[in-house]
SESE-999878 format. One record per residue: residue in one letter; x, y, z of N, C-alpha, C in turn. Coordinates in steps of 0.2 Angstrom, whole numbers. Layout:
N
- a:X:Y:Z:X:Y:Z:X:Y:Z;
...
END
This chain:
85
- m:41:6:60:45:6:54:52:4:55;
- d:55:1:51:62:-1:51:66:5:52;
- s:72:4:56:76:9:58:80:13:53;
- q:81:9:47:84:13:41:79:16:36;
- t:75:12:34:70:14:29:64:10:29;
- g:58:14:30:52:11:31:50:9:24;
- r:46:4:23:44:2:16:36:3:16;
- i:34:7:11:27:9:11:24:6:4;
- l:18:3:4:15:1:-2:9:6:-3;
- v:9:10:-8:4:15:-10:-1:12:-15;
- v:-7:11:-13:-12:8:-18:-17:14:-20;
- e:-16:17:-26:-19:23:-28:-20:22:-36;
- s:-26:22:-39:-27:22:-46:-26:28:-50;
- d:-26:34:-46:-25:40:-50:-17:41:-50;
- p:-14:41:-57:-7:42:-58:-4:49:-54;
- q:-8:54:-55:-5:60:-52:-5:60:-44;
- s:-10:57:-41:-10:56:-34:-4:52:-32;
- s:-4:46:-35:1:41:-33:8:44:-34;
- k:10:48:-40:16:51:-41:18:56:-35;
- s:13:60:-33:14:65:-28:16:61:-21;
- l:12:56:-20:13:52:-14:20:49:-14;
- q:22:46:-20:28:43:-20:34:48:-20;
- t:33:53:-23:39:59:-22:39:61:-15;
- n:34:63:-12:34:66:-5:37:60:0;
- l:35:54:-1:37:49:4:44:47:3;
- t:46:47:-4:53:45:-5:58:51:-3;
- q:56:57:-3:60:63:-1:60:63:7;
- a:55:60:10:55:59:17:59:53:20;
- g:62:49:15:67:44:17:63:37:16;
- y:57:36:14:54:30:14:55:26:7;
- e:55:20:7:55:16:1:48:15:-1;
- v:46:17:-7:39:17:-9:38:12:-15;
- t:33:8:-15:30:4:-20:23:7:-22;
- v:22:8:-28:15:10:-30:12:5:-34;
- s:6:3:-32:1:-1:-36:-5:3:-38;
- e:-6:3:-44:-12:6:-47:-18:1:-46;
- q:-17:-5:-46:-23:-10:-46:-22:-14:-40;
- v:-28:-16:-37:-28:-20:-31:-25:-27:-32;
- d:-26:-30:-38:-22:-36:-39:-15:-36:-38;
- a:-12:-30:-41:-5:-29:-41:-3:-28:-33;
- a:-7:-25:-29:-5:-23:-22:-5:-30:-18;
- l:-10:-34:-20:-11:-41:-16:-4:-45:-18;
- s:-2:-45:-24:4:-48:-26:10:-46:-23;
- a:10:-39:-22:16:-36:-19:16:-38:-11;
- l:10:-38:-8:10:-40:-1:12:-47:0;
- e:11:-51:-5:12:-58:-4:20:-59:-5;
- t:23:-55:-9:30:-56:-10:35:-52:-7;
- k:33:-46:-4:37:-41:-1:35:-40:6;
- d:40:-37:10:38:-35:17:37:-28:17;
- f:31:-25:19:30:-18:20:29:-16:27;
- d:30:-10:29:29:-7:36:22:-4:36;
- l:20:-2:30:13:2:30:10:1:23;
- v:3:1:23:0:1:17:-5:7:17;
- l:-4:12:12:-9:17:11:-14:15:5;
- l:-20:15:7:-25:12:2:-30:18:1;
- a:-30:20:-6:-35:25:-8:-42:21:-10;
- l:-47:22:-6:-53:19:-7:-58:22:-12;
- g:-57:28:-14:-61:32:-18:-63:28:-25;
- e:-58:27:-29:-59:24:-36:-58:16:-35;
- n:-55:14:-30:-54:7:-30:-60:3:-27;
- g:-65:7:-25:-71:4:-23:-71:-3:-19;
- s:-75:-7:-22:-76:-14:-19:-69:-18:-19;
- r:-65:-16:-24:-59:-20:-25:-54:-18:-19;
- g:-55:-12:-16:-51:-10:-10:-54:-14:-4;
- g:-60:-15:-4:-63:-19:1:-60:-26:1;
- e:-59:-29:-5:-56:-35:-6:-49:-36:-3;
- l:-45:-30:-4:-39:-30:-1:-39:-30:7;
- l:-44:-26:10:-45:-26:17:-47:-33:19;
- t:-52:-37:16:-54:-43:18:-48:-48:18;
- r:-44:-48:12:-38:-53:12:-33:-51:17;
- r:-32:-45:19:-28:-43:24:-29:-46:31;
- r:-36:-46:32:-38:-48:39:-38:-56:39;
- s:-38:-59:33:-38:-67:34:-31:-70:33;
- e:-26:-66:31:-20:-69:30:-15:-66:36;
- p:-12:-70:40:-8:-68:45:-2:-63:43;
- r:1:-65:38:7:-61:35:5:-54:34;
- m:-1:-53:31:-4:-46:29:-7:-43:35;
- r:-10:-47:40:-13:-44:45:-9:-39:50;
- s:-2:-41:50:2:-37:54:5:-31:51;
- v:3:-29:45:5:-23:42:-1:-18:43;
- p:1:-12:46:-4:-7:47:-6:-4:40;
- l:-13:-2:40:-16:0:34:-19:6:36;
- v:-18:11:31:-22:18:32:-26:19:26;
- a:-33:19:27:-37:20:21:-38:27:20;
- m:-37:30:14:-38:37:12:-44:38:8;
END
């Protein structure tokens, strides 16, 4: 992660869970972007640089799989670590 502030993309459709993650990660010093939809997460990955993606697979189902597939096929996204939750 960047020496000043790591940038994390949280992909979580549950508002309560995403808010909790955002609050805790922000308090720990990270810059957090939350996407409740996979399409929004893909757009964010195309336009911003992230140090880590946290992907909740539960409710995102096959759409989460789409993000994983796109990540593997695009060099810019491939270099970003992803943690599936």
